[in-house]
C-alpha positions as CSV (number, residue, x, y, z in Angstrom):
1,M,-16.8,-5.1,-10.7
2,S,-20.2,-5.6,-9.0
3,E,-20.4,-7.1,-5.5
4,L,-23.5,-9.1,-6.6
5,G,-21.8,-11.0,-9.3
6,R,-18.5,-11.7,-11.1
7,E,-17.7,-11.6,-14.8
8,P,-16.4,-14.9,-16.2
9,P,-12.6,-15.0,-16.6
10,A,-11.2,-14.0,-19.9
11,A,-10.3,-16.9,-22.2
12,G,-6.8,-18.1,-21.8
13,R,-6.2,-16.3,-18.4
14,K,-2.9,-17.3,-17.1
15,R,-2.7,-19.1,-13.8
16,G,0.0,-18.7,-11.2
17,L,-1.3,-16.4,-8.5
18,G,-2.1,-19.1,-6.1
19,M,-5.3,-20.8,-5.0
20,G,-7.4,-17.6,-4.5
21,L,-7.9,-16.2,-7.9
22,S,-9.9,-19.0,-9.5
23,A,-12.4,-19.0,-6.7
24,L,-12.8,-15.2,-6.8
25,L,-13.3,-15.2,-10.6
26,G,-15.6,-18.1,-10.6
27,S,-13.5,-20.2,-12.9
28,G,-14.8,-23.5,-11.5
29,E,-11.3,-24.6,-10.5
30,E,-11.0,-25.9,-7.0
31,L,-9.2,-24.0,-4.2
32,A,-6.1,-25.6,-2.7
33,G,-8.0,-26.1,0.5
34,P,-11.0,-28.4,0.1
35,A,-14.4,-27.0,0.7
36,A,-15.8,-28.2,4.0
37,D,-19.3,-28.2,2.4
38,G,-21.3,-26.7,-0.5
39,P,-23.0,-23.4,-0.6
40,R,-25.2,-22.8,2.5
41,T,-26.5,-20.0,4.6
42,A,-25.4,-18.8,8.0
43,P,-26.9,-16.3,10.5
44,I,-25.3,-12.9,10.0
45,E,-24.3,-12.7,13.7
46,F,-22.2,-16.0,13.2
47,L,-19.9,-14.2,10.8
48,R,-17.0,-11.9,11.8
49,P,-14.4,-9.9,9.8
50,S,-10.9,-11.3,9.4
51,S,-7.9,-9.7,11.1
52,L,-6.1,-10.5,7.9
53,Q,-8.4,-8.2,5.8
54,P,-6.2,-5.7,4.1
55,R,-9.0,-3.3,3.4
56,R,-9.6,-0.8,6.3
57,R,-11.9,1.8,4.7
58,F,-15.6,1.3,3.8
59,A,-17.3,4.4,2.4
60,E,-20.6,4.9,4.0
61,D,-22.4,6.1,0.8
62,E,-21.2,3.0,-1.1
63,L,-22.3,0.7,1.7
64,A,-25.7,2.4,1.7
65,A,-26.0,1.9,-2.1
66,L,-25.1,-1.7,-1.9
67,A,-27.5,-2.2,1.0
68,E,-30.3,-0.8,-1.2
69,S,-29.3,-3.3,-3.9
70,I,-29.3,-6.1,-1.4
71,R,-32.8,-5.2,-0.2
72,A,-34.0,-5.4,-3.8
73,K,-32.1,-8.4,-5.1
74,G,-30.6,-10.1,-2.1
75,V,-26.9,-11.3,-1.8
76,M,-26.4,-13.3,-4.9
77,Q,-22.7,-14.1,-4.5
78,P,-21.8,-16.2,-1.4
79,L,-19.2,-15.0,1.0
80,L,-16.0,-17.1,1.2
81,V,-15.4,-18.0,4.8
82,R,-13.5,-20.4,7.0
83,R,-14.4,-21.9,10.4
84,I,-13.2,-20.2,13.6
85,A,-11.1,-22.5,15.6
86,G,-13.1,-23.7,18.7
87,G,-16.2,-21.9,17.5
88,A,-18.7,-24.4,16.0
89,E,-20.7,-22.9,13.2
90,H,-19.0,-19.5,13.7
91,F,-17.0,-18.3,10.6
92,E,-14.4,-15.7,9.7
93,I,-14.9,-13.8,6.4
94,V,-12.1,-14.3,3.9
95,A,-13.8,-12.5,1.0
96,G,-17.0,-10.5,1.1
97,E,-16.8,-8.3,4.2
98,R,-18.3,-5.4,2.3
99,R,-21.4,-7.5,1.5
100,W,-21.6,-8.5,5.1
101,R,-21.5,-4.9,6.3
102,A,-24.1,-3.8,3.7
103,A,-26.3,-6.8,4.5
104,Q,-26.4,-5.6,8.1
105,L,-27.6,-2.2,7.0
106,A,-30.2,-3.9,4.8
107,G,-31.5,-5.9,7.8
108,C,-30.6,-9.3,6.5
109,H,-30.6,-12.2,9.0
110,E,-28.8,-14.8,7.0
111,L,-26.2,-14.8,4.3
112,P,-25.1,-17.3,1.7
113,I,-21.6,-18.7,2.4
114,V,-19.1,-21.2,1.1
115,V,-16.9,-22.7,3.8
116,Y,-13.2,-23.6,2.9
117,D,-10.4,-25.0,5.1
118,L,-7.8,-22.3,4.6
119,S,-4.5,-21.6,6.4
120,D,-3.7,-18.0,7.5
121,R,-1.4,-17.7,4.4
122,D,-4.1,-18.9,2.0
123,A,-6.7,-16.7,3.6
124,L,-4.5,-13.6,3.4
125,E,-3.7,-14.3,-0.3
126,V,-7.4,-14.7,-1.2
127,A,-8.3,-11.5,0.6
128,L,-5.5,-9.6,-1.2
129,L,-6.4,-10.9,-4.6
130,E,-10.1,-10.1,-4.0
131,N,-9.3,-6.6,-2.9
132,V,-6.8,-5.6,-5.7
133,Q,-9.3,-6.6,-8.3
134,R,-11.9,-4.2,-6.9
135,Q,-12.4,-0.8,-8.6
136,D,-13.0,1.3,-5.5
137,L,-9.9,0.7,-3.4
138,T,-7.9,3.8,-2.5
139,P,-4.6,4.0,-4.4
140,L,-2.6,3.3,-1.2
141,E,-4.8,0.3,-0.3
142,E,-4.2,-1.1,-3.8
143,A,-0.5,-0.4,-3.6
144,E,-0.2,-2.1,-0.3
145,G,-2.1,-5.1,-1.7
146,Y,0.4,-5.4,-4.6
147,R,3.4,-5.0,-2.3
148,R,2.2,-7.8,0.0
149,L,1.5,-10.1,-3.0
150,I,5.0,-9.5,-4.2
151,D,6.8,-9.5,-0.8
152,E,4.9,-12.3,1.0
153,F,3.9,-14.6,-1.9
154,G,6.7,-14.1,-4.4
155,H,4.6,-12.8,-7.3
156,T,6.3,-10.6,-9.8
157,Q,4.9,-7.3,-11.2
158,E,4.7,-8.9,-14.6
159,A,2.6,-11.9,-13.3
160,L,0.3,-9.6,-11.4
161,A,-0.2,-7.3,-14.4
162,H,-1.0,-10.2,-16.8
163,T,-3.3,-12.0,-14.5
164,L,-5.2,-9.0,-13.0
165,G,-5.5,-7.2,-16.3
166,K,-3.4,-4.3,-15.3
167,S,-0.3,-2.7,-16.9
168,R,3.0,-3.3,-15.3
169,S,3.6,0.5,-15.1
170,H,0.2,0.9,-13.2
171,I,1.4,-1.6,-10.6
172,A,4.9,-0.1,-10.4
173,N,3.6,3.5,-10.1
174,L,1.2,2.5,-7.3
175,I,3.9,0.7,-5.3
176,R,6.0,3.9,-5.6
177,L,3.3,5.7,-3.6
178,L,4.2,3.7,-0.5
179,G,7.3,5.9,-0.3
180,L,5.3,9.0,0.2
181,P,5.9,10.9,3.5
182,E,3.0,10.4,6.0
183,P,1.5,13.8,5.5
184,L,1.2,13.3,1.8
185,R,-0.3,9.8,2.3
186,A,-3.0,11.4,4.5
187,M,-3.7,14.0,1.8
188,L,-4.0,11.3,-0.8
189,E,-6.3,9.2,1.4
190,R,-8.5,12.3,2.0
191,G,-8.7,12.9,-1.7
192,E,-7.0,16.3,-1.5
193,I,-4.5,15.1,-4.1
194,S,-4.7,12.4,-6.7
195,A,-2.3,9.5,-7.3
196,G,-1.0,11.4,-10.3
197,H,-0.2,14.4,-8.1
198,A,1.4,12.2,-5.5
199,R,3.7,10.4,-8.1
200,A,4.9,13.8,-9.4
201,L,5.5,15.1,-5.8
202,L,7.7,12.1,-5.0
203,A,10.5,13.7,-7.1
204,A,10.2,17.1,-5.3
205,R,12.8,18.5,-2.9
206,D,10.0,19.7,-0.6
207,P,7.0,17.5,-1.4
208,L,4.9,18.7,1.5
209,G,5.4,22.3,0.7
210,L,4.6,21.8,-3.0
211,A,1.6,19.7,-2.1
212,R,0.1,22.6,-0.2
213,M,0.8,24.8,-3.1
214,V,-0.9,22.4,-5.5
215,I,-4.0,22.2,-3.3
216,G,-4.1,25.9,-2.7
217,R,-3.8,26.7,-6.4
218,G,-6.0,23.8,-7.6
219,L,-3.2,22.6,-10.0
220,N,-3.8,19.6,-12.2
221,V,-1.2,16.8,-12.6
222,R,0.6,18.3,-15.6
223,Q,0.9,21.6,-13.8
224,T,2.2,19.8,-10.7
225,E,4.8,18.0,-12.8
226,S,5.9,21.4,-14.2
227,L,6.0,22.9,-10.7
228,V,8.3,20.0,-9.5
229,R,10.6,20.4,-12.5
230,A,10.9,24.2,-11.9
231,D,11.5,23.7,-8.2
232,G,14.3,21.2,-9.0
233,Q,16.0,23.7,-11.3
234,R,16.1,26.5,-8.7
235,P,19.6,27.2,-7.4
236,K,20.1,26.1,-3.9
237,A,20.6,28.8,-1.3
238,P,24.3,29.4,-0.7
239,A,25.6,27.9,2.5
240,R,26.1,30.3,5.3
241,P,29.8,31.2,5.9
242,K,31.3,29.6,8.9
243,D,32.3,31.8,11.8
244,A,36.0,32.3,12.6
245,D,35.9,30.0,15.7
246,T,34.6,27.1,13.6
247,Q,37.2,27.6,10.9
248,A,39.9,27.8,13.5
249,L,38.7,24.5,15.1
250,E,38.7,22.8,11.7
251,H,42.3,24.0,11.0
252,D,43.5,22.9,14.4
253,L,42.0,19.4,14.2
254,S,43.2,19.0,10.6
255,H,46.8,19.9,11.7
256,R,46.7,17.5,14.7
257,L,45.3,14.5,12.8
258,G,47.0,15.2,9.5
259,L,43.7,14.7,7.6
260,P,41.0,17.2,6.4
261,V,38.4,17.9,9.1
262,T,35.0,19.5,8.5
263,V,32.8,20.8,11.3
264,Q,29.2,21.6,10.3
265,P,27.3,23.2,13.2
266,R,23.5,22.7,13.2
267,R,20.8,23.7,15.6
268,G,21.2,21.8,18.8
269,G,24.4,20.0,17.6
270,G,26.2,19.3,14.4
271,T,28.5,16.9,12.5
272,L,32.3,16.4,12.4
273,S,33.7,14.7,9.3
274,I,37.2,13.4,8.8
275,A,38.3,12.6,5.2
276,Y,40.9,10.0,4.4
277,R,42.4,8.9,1.0
278,S,43.7,5.5,1.8
279,L,43.3,2.5,4.1
280,E,46.7,3.3,5.6
281,Q,45.4,6.8,6.6
282,L,42.3,5.2,8.1
283,D,44.4,2.8,10.1
284,G,46.5,5.6,11.4
285,L,43.5,7.6,12.4
286,I,42.0,4.7,14.3
287,R,45.3,4.2,16.2
288,R,45.2,7.8,17.2
289,L,41.6,7.6,18.4
290,R,42.4,4.5,20.4
């Protein structure tokens, strides 16, 4: 969706995602917070990004392309802002930070704005809704937006899918990416693997090791899925036999406690497990330990 304009909402679009959606889609419906005044302009230096902005990455080449468009056509869609407490005529950007950044590159001195009286909660919801509808978010940014809309505002995956024109499986699959280990998240952010690769690797026993193999071999998503399935079917390496001292210790503890005891040495330590079959046995063990 272009930064310079918005398509009109589809007929019969279902409401229910809060006050932000209608403003962002240009439906003509009023925001929950009344507008302080109509469209106007403000000096670009009087605007600042919001700390609530969920988007953290702004690709330089895309900003440069948008700046070139702004030089030719200007900023046609006003930025949605709210006043900064204690700062007369200074504003925080709720929606439109990308346009603000590109306008600076284009050498603009003033930008069109619409001022609304919004709480932090409303401002965050608008920013999230504006971001998840964009086409150039990274998969993790989009996933985080969905997660916050669900966790912080009580929206369901079904409602988000219907109102944002996404499939429920698309939303569910993206949210799953938030469970990736940090090294895989970094690979995904750098574009070394795709969201499809990442979803397949979630089921792997060694996702990081397989991810490196995928990158090294240049595997596509289907090949990655096959690799994960094959890895899951490999027999596990047999456990190393315990030494005689460990076995003797297990036998002695089991005899003293009257319960099966397992000692599992590991590098720098280990675990000791005591099995019981009834609450009476557990009570007896606790009495012994006390």
